[in-house]
C-alpha positions in Angstrom: -11.3 82.1 -33.3 -8.4 83.8 -35.0 -7.4 83.0 -38.6 -4.1 81.8 -37.3 -5.8 79.3 -34.9 -8.1 78.1 -37.7 -5.2 77.4 -39.9 -3.5 75.4 -37.2 -6.6 73.3 -36.8 -6.7 72.6 -40.5 -3.1 71.6 -40.5 -3.7 69.2 -37.5 -6.6 67.6 -39.4 -4.5 67.0 -42.4 -1.8 65.5 -40.3 -4.2 63.2 -38.6 -5.5 61.9 -41.9 -2.1 60.5 -42.8 -0.8 59.8 -39.3 -0.6 56.1 -38.1 -1.5 57.3 -34.6 -5.1 58.4 -35.3 -6.2 58.0 -31.7 -3.6 60.5 -30.5 -4.7 63.0 -33.2 -8.3 62.5 -32.3 -7.6 63.3 -28.7 -5.8 66.5 -29.8 -8.7 67.6 -32.0 -11.1 66.9 -29.1 -9.0 69.2 -26.9 -9.2 71.9 -29.5 -13.0 71.6 -29.7 -13.3 71.7 -25.9 -11.4 74.9 -25.5 -12.8 76.8 -28.6 -10.7 79.8 -27.7 -10.0 82.9 -29.7 -6.8 83.4 -27.7 -4.7 80.5 -28.6 -2.2 81.6 -26.0 -4.6 80.3 -23.3 -4.8 76.9 -24.8 -1.4 75.6 -23.5 -2.2 76.6 -19.9 -5.6 74.8 -19.7 -4.3 71.9 -21.7 -1.4 71.5 -19.2 -3.8 71.8 -16.3 -5.9 68.9 -17.8 -2.9 66.7 -18.2 -1.7 67.5 -14.7 -5.0 66.4 -13.2 -4.9 63.2 -15.3 -1.4 62.3 -14.1 -2.5 63.2 -10.5 -5.4 60.7 -10.7 -3.0 58.0 -12.0 -0.5 58.7 -9.2 -3.2 58.4 -6.6 -4.4 55.1 -8.1 -1.0 53.5 -8.2 -0.2 54.7 -4.7 -3.4 53.0 -3.4 -2.5 49.9 -5.3 1.0 49.8 -3.9 -0.4 50.3 -0.4 -2.7 47.3 -0.8 0.2 45.1 -1.9 2.3 46.3 1.0 -0.5 45.5 3.5 -1.0 42.0 2.0 2.8 41.3 2.2 2.9 42.5 5.8 0.0 40.1 6.7 1.8 37.2 5.0 5.0 37.9 6.8 3.1 38.2 10.1 1.6 34.8 9.4 5.0 33.3 9.0 6.3 34.7 12.3 6.7 32.2 15.1 4.8 33.9 17.8 6.8 32.4 20.6 10.0 34.2 19.6 9.1 36.2 16.5 11.5 34.1 14.4 10.8 32.8 10.9 10.3 29.1 10.3 13.1 29.1 7.8 15.4 29.4 10.7 14.6 25.8 11.8 15.9 23.0 9.7 15.9 19.2 9.6 17.8 17.5 12.3 21.1 16.1 11.0 21.4 12.3 10.9 23.8 11.8 13.7 25.7 14.2 16.0 28.5 13.3 18.3 28.3 14.2 21.1 24.5 14.0 21.5 22.5 17.3 21.3 20.6 18.7 24.3 17.3 19.7 22.9 14.4 21.6 24.4 10.9 22.0 23.0 9.8 25.3 21.5 6.4 24.3 20.3 4.2 22.7 17.6 4.3 24.5 14.3 1.2 23.8 12.2 1.4 23.7 8.4 -1.0 23.6 5.4 -1.6 21.1 2.6 -1.1 18.0 4.8 2.7 18.2 4.7 5.2 19.5 7.2 6.8 21.4 4.3 3.5 23.3 3.7 2.8 27.0 4.3 2.8 27.8 8.0 -0.5 28.2 9.9 0.5 30.1 13.1 -3.1 30.3 14.3 -3.0 26.5 14.7 0.3 26.4 16.6 0.3 24.7 19.9 2.4 24.6 23.1 4.8 21.8 24.0 2.2 20.2 26.3 -0.8 20.2 23.9 -1.9 17.0 22.3 -1.2 16.5 18.6 -3.3 13.9 16.9 -3.0 11.9 13.7 -4.5 13.5 10.7 -2.7 16.9 11.2 0.4 18.3 9.5 3.3 20.2 11.0 6.4 19.6 13.2 7.7 20.1 16.6 10.3 22.9 16.8 13.2 22.2 19.2 16.2 24.2 20.1 19.8 23.0 20.7 20.4 24.4 24.2 24.2 24.7 23.5 24.2 26.2 20.0 20.8 27.9 19.8 20.1 26.1 16.5 16.5 25.2 15.9 15.3 21.9 14.3 12.1 20.3 13.0 11.3 17.0 14.8 8.4 14.6 14.6 7.5 16.0 11.2 3.9 14.9 10.5 2.0 14.5 7.3 -1.8 14.1 7.7 -1.3 10.4 6.9 1.9 10.1 8.8 0.2 8.6 11.9 -3.0 6.6 12.3 -6.0 8.7 13.4 -6.0 7.2 16.9 -2.4 8.0 17.5 -1.3 11.2 19.4 1.8 12.8 21.0 3.0 16.0 22.6 6.0 18.0 21.4 7.4 17.8 25.0 8.4 14.2 23.8 10.3 15.5 20.8 13.7 15.5 22.4 13.2 11.8 23.4 12.0 11.0 19.9 15.0 12.7 18.3 17.3 11.1 20.8 16.3 7.6 19.7 18.9 7.7 16.9 21.6 8.2 19.6 20.6 5.0 21.3 20.7 3.2 17.9 24.2 4.6 17.3 25.3 3.4 20.8 24.0 -0.1 20.0 25.9 -0.2 16.7 29.1 0.9 18.4 28.5 -1.8 21.0 28.3 -4.5 18.4 31.6 -3.4 16.9 33.4 -4.2 20.1 35.8 -7.1 19.6 34.3 -10.4 20.9 30.7 -9.1 20.9 28.1 -11.9 20.5 24.5 -12.6 21.5 23.7 -14.7 24.6 24.2 -18.4 24.4 26.1 -18.4 21.1 28.6 -21.3 20.8 32.1 -20.4 19.7 34.3 -22.5 17.5 31.8 -25.3 17.1 29.5 -26.6 14.3 26.4 -24.3 14.3 23.5 -25.6 16.2 20.2 -25.5 14.2 16.8 -25.6 15.7 13.2 -24.4 15.8 12.0 -21.8 18.3 8.4 -21.4 19.4 6.6 -19.2 21.9 3.4 -20.4 23.5 0.7 -18.8 25.6 -2.7 -20.4 26.7 -4.5 -19.6 23.4 -1.8 -21.3 21.4 -1.1 -24.5 23.4 -3.3 -26.8 21.3 -1.8 -25.3 18.1 1.8 -25.8 19.4 1.1 -29.4 20.4 -0.5 -30.2 17.0 2.3 -28.5 15.1 5.0 -30.4 16.9 3.3 -33.7 16.5 3.0 -33.0 12.8 6.7 -32.1 12.5 7.8 -35.3 14.2 5.3 -37.9 13.1 4.1 -36.8 9.7 6.9 -34.6 8.3 9.7 -36.6 10.0 11.5 -33.4 11.0 14.2 -34.1 13.7 15.3 -30.5 14.4 15.4 -29.8 18.2 12.7 -27.5 19.4 12.8 -24.7 22.1 9.5 -23.8 23.7 9.5 -20.4 25.3 6.7 -19.1 27.6 6.1 -16.3 30.0 5.4 -17.5 33.5 2.7 -14.8 34.1 0.8 -16.1 31.1 1.2 -19.9 31.7 1.2 -19.8 35.5 4.0 -20.8 37.8 2.6 -24.3 38.4 2.9 -24.9 34.6 -0.2 -27.1 34.6 -1.2 -25.8 31.2 2.1 -27.2 29.8 1.4 -30.7 30.8 0.4 -32.0 27.3 3.6 -30.5 25.8 5.8 -31.9 28.6 4.4 -35.4 28.2 5.0 -35.0 24.4 8.6 -34.0 25.1 9.2 -37.1 27.1 7.6 -39.2 24.4 9.4 -37.8 21.3 12.4 -36.1 22.8 14.3 -33.1 21.5 12.1 -30.5 23.2 13.3 -28.0 25.9 11.3 -25.5 27.9 12.5 -21.9 28.6 10.6 -19.6 31.0 10.5 -15.9 30.5 10.4 -13.6 33.5 11.0 -10.2 31.8 7.8 -8.3 32.5 7.8 -6.6 29.2 8.4 -9.7 27.1 4.8 -10.8 26.7 2.6 -11.3 23.7 4.4 -10.3 20.5 7.5 -9.1 22.3 8.2 -12.6 23.6 9.2 -13.6 20.1 12.1 -11.2 20.0 13.2 -12.2 23.5 13.2 -15.9 22.6 15.2 -15.5 19.4 17.6 -13.1 21.1 18.2 -15.6 23.9 17.9 -18.9 22.0 20.5 -21.6 22.5 20.6 -22.3 18.8 23.1 -20.6 16.6 20.8 -20.7 13.6 17.1 -20.3 14.3 14.0 -21.2 12.4 11.3 -19.3 14.4 7.7 -20.5 13.9 4.6 -19.0 15.4 2.8 -21.8 17.3 -0.2 -21.7 14.9 2.1 -21.9 11.8 2.9 -25.3 10.3 5.1 -26.4 7.5 3.8 -28.7 4.8 7.1 -30.6 4.5 10.3 -30.9 6.6 11.7 -27.4 6.8 15.3 -28.6 7.6 16.3 -28.0 4.0 16.0 -24.2 4.6 19.3 -24.1 6.5 21.2 -25.4 3.4 19.5 -23.3 0.8 21.6 -21.0 -1.4 19.6 -18.0 -0.2 20.3 -18.6 3.5 24.0 -19.5 3.0 24.5 -16.3 1.0 22.6 -13.9 3.3 22.3 -15.6 6.7 18.6 -14.5 7.0 15.4 -15.3 5.1 12.2 -13.2 5.6 8.7 -13.6 4.2 6.4 -10.9 2.8 3.1 -9.9 4.3 -0.2 -9.1 2.4 0.6 -5.4 2.7 2.8 -3.0 0.8 3.0 0.8 0.7 0.2 1.2 -1.7 -2.1 -1.1 0.3 -1.3 -1.1 4.0 -3.4 -1.8 7.1 -0.6 -0.5 9.4 0.3 2.8 7.8 3.7 1.8 6.6 4.2 4.0 3.6 6.4 6.8 2.4 4.9 9.5 4.7 4.9 7.4 7.9 6.8 8.9 10.8 8.6 5.6 11.3 11.3 6.7 8.8 12.2 9.8 10.7 12.3 7.8 14.0 14.8 5.3 12.4 16.7 8.0 10.5 16.2 5.9 7.5 15.0 6.7 3.9 11.8 5.2 2.8 12.1 1.8 1.3 9.5 0.7 -1.2 8.9 -3.0 -0.5 6.4 -5.5 0.9 5.9 -5.4 4.7 7.2 -8.4 6.6 5.2 -11.3 8.0 7.1 -12.7 11.0 5.1 -15.9 11.5 8.3 -17.6 10.3 11.9 -16.3 10.4 15.2 -17.9 9.5 18.2 -16.2 11.1 21.9 -17.0 11.7 22.4 -15.5 15.1 26.2 -15.6 14.9 26.3 -13.8 11.6 23.6 -11.3 12.4 24.3 -10.4 16.0 24.3 -6.7 15.3 20.8 -6.4 13.7 19.4 -8.8 16.3 20.8 -6.5 19.0 19.1 -3.6 17.2 15.8 -5.5 17.1 16.1 -6.0 20.8 16.5 -2.3 21.3 13.6 -1.5 19.0 11.4 -3.9 21.0 12.3 -3.1 24.6 13.6 0.5 24.6 11.5 3.0 26.6 9.7 5.1 25.6 8.7 2.8 22.8 7.5 5.0 20.0 6.9 2.0 17.7 4.2 1.0 20.1 3.1 4.4 21.4 2.6 5.9 18.0 1.4 2.7 16.3 4.2 2.9 13.8 4.4 -0.9 13.3 2.2 -3.8 14.4 3.9 -5.8 17.2 7.2 -7.3 16.1 6.0 -7.7 12.5 8.4 -5.4 10.8 11.1 -4.8 13.4 13.4 -7.4 11.9 13.2 -6.1 8.4 13.7 -2.5 9.6 16.7 -3.4 11.7 18.4 -5.2 8.8 17.6 -2.2 6.5 19.1 0.2 9.0 22.4 -1.6 9.2 22.4 -2.5 5.5 22.7 -6.2 6.6 21.9 -8.8 3.9 18.7 -10.8 3.9 16.6 -12.6 1.3 12.9 -11.7 1.1 10.9 -14.5 -0.5 9.7 -13.2 -3.8 6.4 -15.2 -4.1 3.6 -13.2 -2.4 1.4 -14.9 0.2 -1.6 -16.9 -0.9 -4.7 -17.5 1.3 -6.3 -20.8 2.4 -9.9 -20.8 3.3 -13.4 -21.8 2.2 -15.8 -21.0 -0.5 -19.6 -20.9 0.2 -22.2 -19.6 -2.2 -19.6 -17.8 -4.2 -18.0 -16.1 -1.2 -14.4 -16.9 -0.3 -13.0 -16.3 3.3 -9.3 -16.7 3.7 -8.4 -17.6 7.2 -4.8 -18.9 6.8 -1.8 -17.2 5.3 0.1 -19.4 2.8 3.8 -18.8 2.5 6.3 -20.2 -0.1 9.9 -21.2 -0.5 12.4 -19.6 -2.8 11.1 -21.7 -5.7 7.5 -20.5 -5.3 6.2 -23.8 -3.8 3.9 -23.8 -0.7 5.9 -24.3 2.5 3.9 -22.8 5.5 0.3 -22.6 6.5 -0.1 -19.9 9.1 -3.6 -20.4 10.7 -3.7 -16.9 12.2 -7.4 -16.1 11.8 -8.9 -19.4 13.1 -6.7 -21.2 15.6 -7.0 -24.8 16.7 -8.5 -25.4 20.1 -9.2 -29.1 20.4 -12.7 -28.3 21.7 -16.1 -27.2 20.2 -16.4 -23.5 19.5 -19.6 -22.2 21.1 -19.6 -19.3 18.6 -19.8 -21.7 15.7 -22.6 -23.7 17.3 -24.5 -20.5 17.9 -23.9 -19.4 14.3 -25.3 -22.6 12.9 -28.4 -22.3 15.0 -28.9 -18.7 13.7 -28.1 -19.7 10.1 -25.2 -17.2 10.2 -22.3 -19.7 9.7 -21.4 -22.2 7.1 -22.1 -25.9 7.7 -19.1 -28.3 7.5 -18.3 -29.3 3.9 -19.4 -32.9 4.4 -22.8 -31.7 5.5 -23.1 -29.8 2.3 -22.8 -33.0 0.4 -25.5 -34.7 2.5 -23.0 -37.1 4.1 -22.1 -37.7 7.7 -19.1 -36.2 9.4 -16.1 -38.5 8.8 -14.6 -37.7 12.2 -15.4 -36.4 15.6 -12.8 -33.7 15.7 -14.2 -30.5 17.2 -12.2 -28.0 15.2 -14.0 -27.3 11.9 -12.5 -27.8 8.5 -11.4 -24.4 7.2 -9.1 -25.4 4.3 -11.1 -26.3 1.2 -9.5 -23.8 -1.2 -6.3 -21.9 -1.8 -6.5 -18.4 -3.5 -3.1 -17.7 -5.1 -1.8 -14.6 -7.0 -1.2 -15.3 -10.6 2.5 -16.1 -11.4 2.3 -14.1 -14.6 0.9 -10.9 -13.0 3.0 -8.0 -11.7 3.1 -7.7 -7.9 2.2 -4.1 -8.4 -1.3 -5.5 -9.0 -1.3 -7.6 -5.8 -4.2 -6.3 -3.7 -5.7 -8.2 -0.8 -8.9 -7.1 1.0 -9.7 -7.5 4.7 -13.5 -8.0 5.2 -16.4 -9.8 6.8 -18.4 -12.2 4.7 -21.7 -12.5 6.5 -24.1 -14.3 6.1 -22.0 -17.0 4.4 -19.5 -16.7 7.3 -20.1 -15.5 10.9 -19.7 -11.8 11.5 -16.9 -12.4 14.0 -14.8 -14.2 11.5 -12.1 -12.0 9.8 -11.5 -12.8 6.2 -8.6 -12.0 3.8 -8.4 -12.3 0.0 -11.1 -11.5 -2.6 -14.6 -12.2 -1.5 -16.4 -13.0 -4.7 -14.9 -15.9 -6.6 -16.6 -15.0 -9.9 -14.5 -11.8 -10.0 -10.9 -12.7 -9.3 -8.6 -10.5 -11.4 -5.0 -11.7 -11.2 -5.9 -14.5 -8.7 -6.4 -18.2 -9.2 -8.6 -20.5 -7.0 -7.6 -24.1 -6.4 -9.2 -26.8 -4.3 -7.2 -27.9 -1.3 -7.8 -31.6 -2.0 -5.6 -31.3 -5.2 -2.5 -30.3 -3.1 0.2 -32.8 -2.1 -0.4 -31.9 1.5 -4.2 -32.2 1.4 -4.5 -34.4 4.5 -2.6 -32.1 6.7 -5.6 -30.4 8.3 -7.1 -33.7 9.4 -3.8 -34.5 11.2 -3.8 -31.2 12.9 -7.4 -31.4 14.1 -6.7 -34.9 15.4 -3.6 -33.8 17.3 -5.4 -30.7 18.7 -8.1 -33.0 20.2 -5.4 -35.2 21.6 -3.8 -32.2 23.3 -7.1 -31.3 24.9 -7.7 -34.8 26.2 -4.2 -35.0 27.7 -4.9 -31.8 29.7 -8.0 -33.4 31.4 
């Protein structure tokens, strides 16, 4: 090593001693030790060679890293491609609310998505053709194309919870699904025609008020008992229309004999046959209200009885202001048996934003047909339009919510009773079984008892007798006290208690269970409410005998037996 080189090293060491960048100096000293050359002129060349190799290694590393990122990006882009036409899903968009004229749409296919939302990342590997079956529990959308403009839209947008598990559809139906809003628009335009009215509406006269009922064989005893109660106990003199489908009752009308004799005896009852082949079961209710000869209708399910004369409803402030009064169901978006929540596909079908409110219980309805011709016309469309996606996709249960949804669609006024339903039933060994829905008036007082889970028959129920023999069903209350039965009515007493939601609690805490309460109650008996009476948060239990209408069940059981005897 030359003296000149040695001095340079000493100077470097001295500099490193005071330099803040000691690591860099250490690397330079290490280089000097590595080369240990006498000819300092060689040092720059080998040093440059070493640095070049280091930079080359770094360049190779970053090149490989960039290649990996490019490959991953290419894979993600490929995942997003729509394999039928190599177009990106971003090119399809939500279908606009209403288009005039109507669009001509064709199906492109099912586009699967992740995260249980139609807005999730695409999963092209799970895409399906237009004819493949799509079941509830999956997320994605049907992609359709406007034949005229070439635009692409997302239709039948499905969340995993948007449909019930047993529901299914094909994207080949998407154009019909999307076209339903055009039919709604046509109905709305029809109702705006001067002079439009529903069938049988009187013009320029004092409104005709009355009660409408629909009967079928299973409800004949209930209808007879309810009408007898209205006339003879509650002293209600409103005229009553009884509607029935001839295929269900029979063309000879023999099953109607008790009701026909009752009509002769008390008067004010008319009978109206239904021949429309689709207007059966739940759908007959809509048909009857739509075609009623009353201008203002109180509809009552045949197994639903008021506890006092309901005539006052027609003159209430709520009805006069709105022309329609509806009643809430047990269920709401946070607790629903029928999948009516924010992610339900029903909102897309109706082209309606989600409305957070209680579902509707249609065992009783109060409607002014002259004032609300438009929403009733829309209810009729909802009920009888084909294909019926409410029914096909299980979007609603029967007619239950069709009235509320039609009124919401047209922003028509209605009053929803604020008091949530109570339950009437029995308590045995600490278990409660609610078998009747209890509805209220606008003041919160009990008004209707809808016996929807244990109907009157007027004859002994073999299932109950079998249950008693097997110790699987409760004995009558009088037998529990060791006494003899006070009557010989075959229908059992099922109203011993009422379970009501606390008036001081928020309805956000209202939670009703659906359950079976065996062995205290037979396994076939559906129950609603809260099973164990020693744990009733936000609910209050009252005995039925304390109510002003305590004797009403004995009257109904007597009249049901009378109905059965008049049929013999």
